[in-house]
N, C-alpha and C positions, 0 to 999 in steps of 0.2 A: 677247696678252699667254700668257707661260710657263704653266704648271700649277705651278710652283715660287713664282712670285712671288703668287699668288692663293691658292693650298692650304696651309695651314701644314703644318709636318712634328708628326706624331702617333706619338708613341710610348704602343702597349700593353704593359703590366705585370699578369702574373698571379698572384699569393701565395697559394695554400690559397683558391681560388677567389676571391677578392677582384682586384677590378681596378683599374688605376688607367690613365686617359688622360692623357697630358703632352700639349699643344698646345703648342708654339713652344718655344724655348730658355728659359734664366731666368738665364744667367749675366749679369752686369756687369763692368764693368770696374772693376780694382782703385782703389780710391782712391772710386771711385762712390759716391753716397749708398744705404742700402737703400730698398727699396721694396716694397710690397705685392703681391701676386702674388693673382689669382683663384683662386677652388677652391668646389666644391660640397660642400661637408659642413655641411648647412643645420642650423643653431638649434642647432651646439655650443661656441659660445664663441671659436671658433678663428681666430688672427690667424696668416696663414701669411707671411713674407717672405723676401724675398732679398738678399742684400749681399755683398761684398767675400769675406767669409769662409766664406760657405758660405749655407745655409737656415736659418730655424729656424721654429719653430711654438709659439706661446704659447694655453696652453689655460687659461683662465677658470675652475677649477674651484668657485670660491665663490660664481658666477651661474650661472644656467641660463636661456636665452633661452625666452620662450615666448611669441613674438612675438605667435603667432596667437592664444594665448588671452587675453594681454592686452588685444589689439584687440577682441575681442569684448565687453571690458564698455567698452570706450572710448567707444562709441556705441549708438543702437538703445535697443529696449526694456529691454536687461539694463544696461547703461550709467545711463538716467535712475533706473530704481528703484533702483539701486545707490545713484547720489547724493542720491536723495532719502532713503533709508534711513540713508543714515550721514555725508551731508553733504559727501562725499568726491567730488572729478571720477572719472568711470569707470574714465579712465587710468591713474591713481596708483593705484586699489583694485587693477585688471587686476594691475599692477604687482607691488604687494605679495601677492595673492593667489597668481602663479606662483611668483615666490620661495619663498614658504609652502612651496607643494607642493616644489616642488625640493629643497628643506633638508632636508623630511622624507621625501623619496623614496629615501635608500638611504645606508649608512656611508660611511667612508675610500675614495677614489679611489686605485686602481694607481699605482704610480708607478715601474714599471718595463718595459722593452718588452723582447722576445726580441732585436732587432740588435742586436749590438755596432759597427753604425756609427751607432748613435744615442745621445748623450747627452743623458739628462735630467737637469733642475734642479729646485728647487722653487724658485720667487721669490714670497714671500709665500704667497697664498692659492693662485698659479699655478704650473701646469708650466711651461716652458720646453725646448723640445727643439732640438737643435742637429744637422746633419750636414751631410756636404760632399755625400751623395747624395741626391738628391729622392724618388724613389721609395721611400727607407727611411725618409725622415722622414714622408711621408703613409702609409704602410702600418702606421708606430709610433702616429700620430695616430687614425689607424684602430680600432687596436687599445686603445687607451686610452679613447677613446669607444663604440667598438661599432658602429661605423657599419659597415652592411653593404650588401653592391655595389656597382657601379663608382662612381668618384670620377673627376671632370676637375679638372684643373688648367692654368687659361689663362690669361693678360695678359686674353684676350677674355672672360672669365666672372670678374664680380666678386664676393667672397665671398657666398654666399648666393644670388646670380642669383635672387633673386623679384622680384616685382613691388611698386612702390611705387605709394601710391595714383595713380588715374588709370589704373593700366595699363601704366607705362613701364619698362622692367628699367631694372636699377641699372648706370649705366654710366659709365666712368673718364676722364678726360682724353686717355689712351691710344685711347681708342675714337671722340674726336672729328677726324673729318676734314675739309681743308682750313683750316682757321682756324687755323694756326701762330703767328700772331704773338700772339691772343688767347690760345693754350693756353698759349704761353710764359710769359706775367703773372699767369695762373690759379694754373701752377705755382709760380710765385715766392710767391704769397699762399698756397699750399698748405705751402711751406716755412717760413715765417713762422708759420706757426700752429703748426707740430712743433715749433718752436724757439724757444719764449717766453721763455728764459731768456736767449738769445742776444740776443733785442730788448730786453729791459731791460739787461741790460747794457750797452747801446749809447743807452739812451733812444729806442729807435727805435720807432713807432709804425705799425704796418702799414695797409692801408686801411682804413678804417670803411663804404664803399659803393662798389658797382660798379654804372655804368649802362652797360649792352648796348642799343643801337640799332641798328637796322635793319628790313629788309622780314620779312614773316611767312616762317616756315617756315627760317631761315636758322640754326636751333640755338640760340637763345637760352636759351630755358627747359634745354635739354638742358646747357647751358655750367654754367647753376647747379647741378642735379643733380649732373653730375661734379664739379663743385668741393666739395660736399658731402660724396660718396663719397670727395673727393681728401684732405681732412682728417680721415674717420675719423669725419663726424659725420651730423646731422640734415638734412632740410629741410622747412621751414616755410613751406607757400606761404599767403599771403594775399591772397584774390581779391575782388574790388569787393563782392558781398553782406556780406563779415565787417566791413565799414566802413561803406559807405553807405546811409543809414535813412532812412527818410520823416520820423520823428517826430525835432521839432525838439529837440539836443542830443544824442541818440544816436550820431550818426555821430562826436561829439567824442570822447564816450564810449570808442566802441567801438577806435578806434585810439590812446587812452590805456592803453587794457585790453589792447592787441595787445604793446605796448612793455613796460606794467609785466609781464606772463608773459615776454619776452624775456630781461627784465634778472634772473629768476628763474634762466635755464637754466641747468645746470654742464655740458654736453655741448657742445662744437664745433655749433653750428647755422648753417645761412645762413638766413637772412630773407629770402624772395622775395616782391616786389610784381612778380606777371607783369602785363602791360598795364596800366602804371603811370599812364599818362596817362589812363584811365578811372578809376583807385581819385583819384589828387591830381592836379589839372592846374593849369590857371592860376589866378595870384593877382594881382588887381587889383580895380579898382572894381566891387562887387557892387551890382546896382539891383533883387537881388529876394533871397528867402528861401533860394532854391538855392544862387545867388552866393555869399551870406553865409556857408552852411552850408559849401563849398568853401575859402573861403578860412580859415575856424576850423579844418577839418581840416588843411590846407595848414599855418597855421600852428601847430600841435601837433604836426606831422610835424616840421617844422624845429627845433623846440626838443628834441624827443627825439634828434632824430640828433645834436644839440650835445655831450650828455653819454654815450651809448650807451657806445661803445668804452670809456672811463673806468671807468664803470661795470660791465660784462661786459665781458670782452676774449674771451669764447668766441663773440659773435655779428658775424656780417658780413651787411651786408644788400645783397642783389642787386637793382634795378630792371632791369624788360625795356620798352622800348615799341618799336612800330612807329612812330611820331611824334615824334622828339624836340621839333619846334617846338611841341607843347603842352605841353611842361612847362617850368614856368618854371625862367629860370636859377637863383634863389635856392633853388630847392629840392636843384639837385644840384651846387650850388659846390663846391669843394674844399674841405676838414675834414666836409664831410656824403658826398659822392662823389668821392672822390680820383682814381676812374678811369671817365673817362667812354669807353668802346672802342666804335668802329663794329663794327658783326657783316654786312659786305656779302655780296650774290648769290656764289655760287661762281663762280670763272674755269673755264675747262676743265681746268686741272690738279689745282683743287680739287674740281671733281668727281670726277675719277678716283680720287683721294686716299680719297675718301667712300664711291666705289663698293666700293675695293678693301677698306676698314674693314667695311663692311657686310657683302659678300660673305665674306670671312675669318671674320667672327665667325658668320655663318650655320651655314659649314662646322664651325666650331668645336663649336658647339653639337650639330650635325643630322646629322651625316656619322658614325652609327656601325654597327656591326655590317655593314659592308659598304655599307650605303645610299650612293648617290651623290645629294647636290644637284643639282648644278652640272657642267654637260660639260665637256671640255678645250679647248672652241673659244672661252671668253670672251676677248673682249678689253677691258679697261675703257677705254683710251685712245679707243677708237673708241667705246663709247657713250656716254664723256663728251663727244665731238664731237656726239655726234645728240642728248646731252640740254641743248644749249645755252640758257641763259635758265631751267632748273629750278633750282630750290634743295635742299637735303638733304631737306627731307619731301617732295619728290615723287620723288627716288630713290629714298627707304626705302617710299614708294607702290607705284612700279614693280616693286619686288623683291617686296614685298607682293601683287600682284596675280599675277606669275609663279608666284610660291610658292601661290598660292589657286587659280590654273589648274590645274597639276599635282595638286594635291589632287584638288580636283573630279574630275577627270578618272578619278582612280584610283578614286574612290570610287562614280562610277556605272558604270565599267566592271570595278571588281573585278578589275582585272588591274593591274601593276607600271608608273606612267607614267616615260617616262624623263627623264633630268635635263635640269635647266633647260637650254638653249642660247643663243649668240648671238643669235639669230632670236628667242627667245622673249623676251627683255628689251629688244631693238630695239622689238619691238611693243608690250610693255607701257610703254615711255617714252613712245613715240608715243601710247598711249591716254590719257596721262597729261596729255600735252601739248596732247590735242585736248580735252579733256573741258571741257564747258561751266564757266564761272564762274558760281556763282548769287549 
């Protein structure tokens, strides 16, 4: 495959010692809907979008994002101590403290920029910048926010590009390869979130729940995370230990608490029940206490799902399972889960798409200052053929192993290792294919 099809175009602009890397173009066709583009202006409260009339950046001056500071209070000894001291959840108190520090940190923010190509308007407490020139716009944002050092703007890098809980990167639907039909439906869901006024005018109701089912490693959890980012919201992942409890009655209380908390959320949120069959499975005749508990939890879940979207339209439930036959049909009927989407093993074409997006993303993030991560001999079509039967997770693992091999060689030998070649990736794919299943 040619270099141009894998290696994204990178434009490097430098002004007064500040560097901007633009990965790929951002122009969209006239009449197309504006969309958010990725950037790495960390913790600055900046939303960067591109539309038919050019680029826009909204800087939320009235708030200050200190997620690391707030998270410090959300758990552990600090959070527990604050909770006991003031009777407030640690995360809430952390946010209050963070905003308080921000508001006392300085006076009025500047509203002027040097570049005449950029217009700046005050929209309530926020500043909105417009420009037909992306570099000019981003440099103006850097000027206002005091950002130093290089900034990358890329659809491959979602805003912030920070890790989510569990170490997962922020992904967008653009980053999901090989699942075109599922991604198309998820885009429609995201559009319905962004235009509640249109939905209300027509009396239309977007899906309340989405069930994703298919083999392990095919991207079900990643799709849920991408949807959360696409709607500009958060992901709240529900795991088995949060619900199931050995003490009688506690499991039922746990599921009620989770939905009660969800009803109070005011930001768009994806409520993810990962491995749904292990949390809430089959409902039927119960011959023991465990079976009765499972039935009780399932019954409460059904009741909560019946009214969730009416009471809080900001929430959408996504459930994933590798074993759809273990989930009772009454739990996922229409009205509770309106979309039931298979996520199959990728075809050869899908594997090529997945590899292309993974490689392009790595190039966009890491090929800086003349460093080359990948050689020019890569042929993703050939790699996709060699990877028959592998999942998207397997392909990501193969890339991780190839990266680790190069990094370890360079660290041991203290000399630069060459870029990852076709042979390197072929060998990594073979190792992943032949690894024993524990």
